[in-house]
Backbone as CSV, one residue per row, in Angstrom:
resi,resn,N_x,N_y,N_z,CA_x,CA_y,CA_z,C_x,C_y,C_z
1,GLN,0.788,-1.227,0.048,-0.066,-0.004,0.066,0.896,1.279,0.103
2,VAL,0.564,2.130,-0.936,1.459,3.282,-1.068,0.835,4.378,-0.215
3,THR,1.692,4.961,0.610,1.140,6.096,1.476,2.201,7.213,1.444
4,LEU,1.659,8.398,1.287,2.433,9.764,1.423,1.724,10.562,2.515
5,VAL,2.505,10.853,3.496,1.819,11.586,4.741,2.602,12.822,4.912
6,GLU,1.906,14.013,4.716,2.562,15.166,5.013,2.342,15.663,6.265
7,SER,3.300,16.540,6.829,3.160,17.016,8.211,3.987,18.229,8.248
8,GLY,3.726,19.024,9.347,4.436,20.348,9.587,3.759,21.537,9.285
9,GLY,2.510,21.316,8.761,1.593,22.594,8.430,1.109,23.095,9.806
10,GLY,0.530,24.330,9.601,-0.231,24.845,10.742,-0.456,26.356,10.508
11,LEU,-0.738,27.086,11.607,-0.966,28.521,11.597,0.428,29.237,11.997
12,VAL,0.827,30.141,11.099,2.074,30.856,11.345,1.819,32.371,10.976
13,GLN,2.709,33.151,11.572,2.661,34.560,11.286,3.428,34.848,9.943
14,ALA,3.106,35.930,9.193,3.851,36.391,8.037,5.366,36.645,8.521
15,GLY,6.166,36.092,7.722,7.633,36.165,7.992,8.303,35.165,8.703
16,ASP,7.438,34.165,9.237,7.944,33.004,9.856,8.517,32.048,8.894
17,SER,9.050,31.032,9.418,9.556,29.872,8.669,8.895,28.662,9.050
18,LEU,8.767,27.707,8.093,8.066,26.404,8.335,8.821,25.311,7.538
19,ARG,8.805,24.163,8.070,9.348,22.989,7.231,8.322,21.940,7.222
20,LEU,7.885,21.652,5.925,7.000,20.614,5.720,7.806,19.235,5.479
21,SER,7.194,18.189,5.878,7.762,16.855,5.713,6.744,15.853,4.992
22,CYS,7.211,15.124,4.174,6.267,14.059,3.675,7.030,12.693,3.681
23,THR,6.499,11.803,4.494,7.066,10.565,4.765,6.294,9.550,3.941
24,THR,7.016,8.656,3.205,6.343,7.800,2.267,6.658,6.175,2.548
25,SER,5.820,5.357,2.087,6.049,4.013,2.187,5.272,3.305,1.064
26,GLY,5.634,1.971,0.766,4.796,1.236,-0.159,5.390,1.356,-1.661
27,PHE,6.458,2.118,-1.921,7.131,2.050,-3.232,8.530,2.389,-3.074
28,ASN,9.349,2.295,-4.124,10.804,2.423,-3.976,11.077,3.906,-4.084
29,PHE,11.110,4.572,-2.938,11.223,5.942,-2.979,12.528,6.439,-3.777
30,ARG,13.474,5.695,-3.759,14.827,6.094,-4.427,14.616,6.086,-6.003
31,SER,13.599,5.630,-6.500,13.420,5.689,-7.876,12.396,6.866,-8.299
32,TYR,11.892,7.588,-7.353,11.041,8.561,-7.659,11.525,9.969,-7.454
33,ALA,11.149,10.858,-8.342,11.223,12.264,-8.191,10.146,12.628,-7.280
34,MET,10.440,13.737,-6.444,9.366,14.052,-5.505,9.017,15.534,-5.661
35,ALA,7.867,15.928,-5.467,7.351,17.410,-5.566,6.484,17.760,-4.517
36,TRP,6.325,19.121,-4.474,5.294,19.716,-3.601,4.414,20.595,-4.489
37,PHE,3.214,20.525,-4.231,2.093,21.292,-4.984,1.409,21.917,-3.783
38,ARG,0.662,22.970,-4.271,-0.209,23.636,-3.209,-1.491,24.120,-3.910
39,GLN,-2.533,24.219,-3.026,-3.858,24.625,-3.640,-4.360,25.575,-2.497
40,ALA,-4.537,26.709,-2.983,-5.191,27.885,-2.283,-6.699,27.828,-2.432
41,PRO,-7.521,28.390,-1.576,-9.063,28.376,-1.671,-9.399,28.945,-2.945
42,GLY,-10.312,28.240,-3.742,-10.857,28.884,-4.863,-9.969,28.876,-6.012
43,GLN,-8.662,28.260,-5.940,-7.694,28.240,-7.034,-7.286,26.738,-7.298
44,GLU,-6.729,26.682,-8.432,-6.187,25.465,-8.943,-4.969,25.060,-8.288
45,ARG,-4.647,23.825,-8.200,-3.379,23.294,-7.555,-2.200,23.814,-8.469
46,GLU,-1.095,24.271,-7.803,0.042,24.648,-8.548,1.234,24.067,-8.072
47,PHE,2.263,23.986,-8.856,3.607,23.510,-8.613,4.325,24.387,-7.771
48,VAL,5.057,23.834,-6.639,5.759,24.618,-5.807,7.335,24.138,-6.015
49,ALA,7.586,22.976,-5.909,9.117,22.571,-5.951,9.191,21.058,-6.240
50,ALA,10.206,20.780,-6.869,10.444,19.192,-7.031,11.983,19.004,-6.955
51,ILE,12.171,17.790,-6.661,13.648,17.294,-6.670,13.794,15.874,-7.219
52,SER,14.847,15.655,-7.880,15.129,14.439,-8.672,15.414,13.239,-7.522
53,TRP,15.384,12.096,-8.132,15.426,10.880,-7.367,16.754,10.783,-6.481
54,SER,17.767,11.444,-7.012,18.933,11.421,-6.267,19.244,12.540,-5.394
55,GLY,18.438,13.577,-5.641,18.661,14.964,-4.951,19.537,15.868,-5.587
56,GLY,20.088,15.380,-6.773,20.989,16.087,-7.462,20.482,17.273,-8.188
57,ALA,19.277,17.387,-8.462,18.605,18.397,-9.284,17.362,18.857,-8.518
58,SER,17.033,20.069,-8.565,15.754,20.538,-7.973,15.237,21.709,-8.759
59,PHE,14.042,21.997,-8.596,13.502,23.174,-9.322,12.394,23.828,-8.321
60,LEU,12.437,25.183,-8.282,11.514,25.838,-7.483,10.645,26.837,-8.392
61,ALA,9.352,26.964,-8.015,8.531,27.849,-8.655,8.972,29.262,-8.393
62,ASP,8.782,30.196,-9.398,9.049,31.516,-9.128,8.497,32.190,-7.818
63,SER,7.224,31.739,-7.467,6.612,32.278,-6.349,7.278,31.967,-5.049
64,VAL,8.187,30.882,-4.953,8.800,30.732,-3.682,10.340,30.660,-3.827
65,LYS,10.883,30.829,-4.990,12.297,30.918,-5.302,12.998,31.807,-4.451
66,GLY,14.070,31.659,-3.800,14.770,32.536,-2.917,14.446,32.639,-1.503
67,ARG,13.337,31.856,-1.187,12.814,31.711,0.233,12.374,30.360,0.498
68,SER,12.658,29.315,-0.212,12.322,27.896,-0.099,13.423,27.005,-0.554
69,SER,13.445,25.911,-0.012,14.401,24.879,-0.494,13.652,23.521,-0.398
70,ILE,13.930,22.620,-1.245,13.333,21.225,-1.249,14.517,20.337,-0.978
71,SER,14.407,19.216,-0.288,15.436,18.356,0.042,14.814,17.015,0.252
72,ARG,15.596,15.865,0.349,15.159,14.516,0.507,16.130,13.835,1.321
73,ASP,15.595,12.893,1.992,16.509,11.872,2.737,15.984,10.478,2.344
74,ASN,16.835,9.842,1.434,16.373,8.669,0.858,16.509,7.579,1.945
75,ALA,17.226,7.657,2.940,17.391,6.628,3.913,16.094,6.658,4.733
76,LYS,15.305,7.811,4.769,14.129,7.905,5.593,12.951,7.994,4.707
77,ASN,13.134,7.822,3.429,11.863,7.878,2.501,11.144,9.165,2.752
78,THR,11.849,10.246,2.920,11.004,11.507,3.158,11.606,12.695,2.292
79,VAL,10.711,13.554,1.981,10.975,14.702,1.331,10.531,15.997,2.162
80,TYR,11.324,17.030,2.150,11.137,18.194,2.901,10.862,19.449,1.978
81,LEU,10.150,20.345,2.544,10.090,21.678,1.907,10.148,22.658,3.028
82,GLN,11.372,23.400,2.926,11.649,24.444,3.887,11.257,25.785,3.317
83,MET,10.350,26.503,4.063,9.971,27.743,3.546,10.301,28.832,4.574
84,TYR,10.808,30.020,4.148,11.248,31.189,4.938,10.378,32.309,4.418
85,GLY,10.262,33.441,5.348,9.557,34.586,5.003,8.260,34.456,4.443
86,LEU,7.569,33.585,5.117,6.171,33.286,4.587,5.295,34.489,4.524
87,LYS,4.488,34.446,3.447,3.515,35.489,3.168,2.169,34.932,3.255
88,ARG,1.192,35.908,3.222,-0.152,35.469,3.236,-0.619,34.635,1.986
89,GLU,-0.091,35.069,0.899,-0.299,34.176,-0.298,0.230,32.845,-0.351
90,ASP,1.044,32.526,0.638,1.478,31.119,0.723,0.366,30.194,1.446
91,THR,-0.594,30.838,1.928,-1.668,30.030,2.568,-2.307,29.136,1.540
92,ALA,-2.316,27.817,1.867,-2.841,26.743,0.897,-2.703,25.437,1.655
93,VAL,-3.225,24.423,0.979,-2.996,23.002,1.361,-1.785,22.617,0.495
94,TYR,-0.875,22.036,1.173,0.363,21.614,0.594,0.292,20.135,0.312
95,TYR,0.563,19.643,-0.825,0.532,18.226,-1.204,2.027,17.791,-1.557
96,CYS,2.310,16.611,-1.284,3.575,15.966,-1.855,3.108,14.898,-2.936
97,ALA,3.984,14.718,-3.905,3.648,13.809,-4.927,4.927,13.151,-5.425
98,ALA,4.798,11.906,-5.942,5.880,11.036,-6.452,5.747,10.626,-8.031
99,ASP,6.758,10.939,-8.649,6.891,10.649,-10.044,7.883,9.604,-10.314
100,TYR,7.675,8.410,-10.914,8.763,7.508,-11.182,9.555,8.068,-12.304
101,ARG,10.792,8.441,-11.958,11.659,9.209,-13.031,13.044,9.070,-12.521
102,LEU,13.798,8.283,-13.271,15.287,8.155,-12.952,16.011,9.149,-14.000
103,SER,15.782,10.363,-13.677,16.518,11.529,-14.385,16.692,12.572,-13.556
104,GLN,17.586,13.457,-14.032,17.800,14.623,-13.216,16.849,15.833,-13.702
105,ILE,16.047,15.533,-14.579,14.969,16.501,-15.048,13.698,16.207,-14.217
106,VAL,13.210,17.080,-13.666,12.040,16.871,-12.880,10.745,17.507,-13.504
107,ALA,9.690,16.988,-13.356,8.361,17.386,-13.900,7.666,18.442,-13.017
108,ARG,6.969,19.311,-13.712,6.278,20.349,-12.950,4.828,20.312,-13.229
109,THR,4.309,19.295,-13.976,2.849,19.260,-14.067,2.311,18.091,-13.418
110,GLN,1.134,18.318,-12.780,0.466,17.310,-11.994,0.307,16.008,-12.528
111,GLY,-0.060,15.908,-13.840,-0.265,14.745,-14.563,0.871,13.679,-14.706
112,GLU,2.136,14.318,-14.336,3.341,13.465,-14.315,3.430,12.528,-13.035
113,TYR,2.702,12.931,-12.081,3.014,12.361,-10.876,1.972,11.256,-10.481
114,ASP,2.602,10.232,-10.014,1.770,8.878,-9.851,1.027,8.737,-8.503
115,TYR,1.757,9.289,-7.552,1.100,9.149,-6.109,0.947,10.422,-5.525
116,TRP,0.083,10.648,-4.625,-0.199,11.882,-3.921,-0.520,11.742,-2.464
117,GLY,-0.095,12.609,-1.667,-0.611,12.577,-0.245,-1.844,13.299,-0.103
118,GLN,-2.345,13.364,1.205,-3.598,13.970,1.536,-3.509,15.523,1.694
119,GLY,-2.243,15.895,1.911,-2.159,17.390,2.138,-2.091,17.747,3.661
120,THR,-1.455,18.888,3.735,-1.364,19.627,5.045,-1.601,21.071,4.856
121,GLN,-2.404,21.623,5.765,-2.783,23.000,5.672,-1.745,23.931,6.212
122,VAL,-1.370,24.950,5.525,-0.544,26.053,5.930,-1.455,27.350,5.828
123,THR,-1.498,27.962,6.983,-2.127,29.245,6.943,-1.310,30.335,7.563
124,VAL,-1.090,31.471,6.688,-0.222,32.475,7.099,-1.081,33.649,7.461
125,SER,-1.019,34.185,8.592,-1.652,35.348,8.999,-0.749,36.650,9.140
126,SER,-1.325,37.735,8.901,-0.484,38.955,8.940,-0.432,39.625,10.250
């Protein structure tokens, strides 16, 4: 059974930092690129960040570039999203996703991803 469980969300103040975690099981984590997407109320789900299977390549959306980083620990089957300088517009449900891809090129479209978590809510107040 494939599971992806996000954690680390919550209510924070603008300017705060937050680290989201996604712990996985049921598939060969080391063979999958991992990504974070988010969906704000009334909006479509959007790409946030992705990292290759080895961790050797990553890509961040312009909306979070410069104040976020994505990393992974293949020994723990876990991917992380570290966010700094949070803004109100970062308020959303954050989802992690897995894409079977043994490449240093990561996908940024939802349709490329095979498995999804249930999401964790991040709310940024001013």
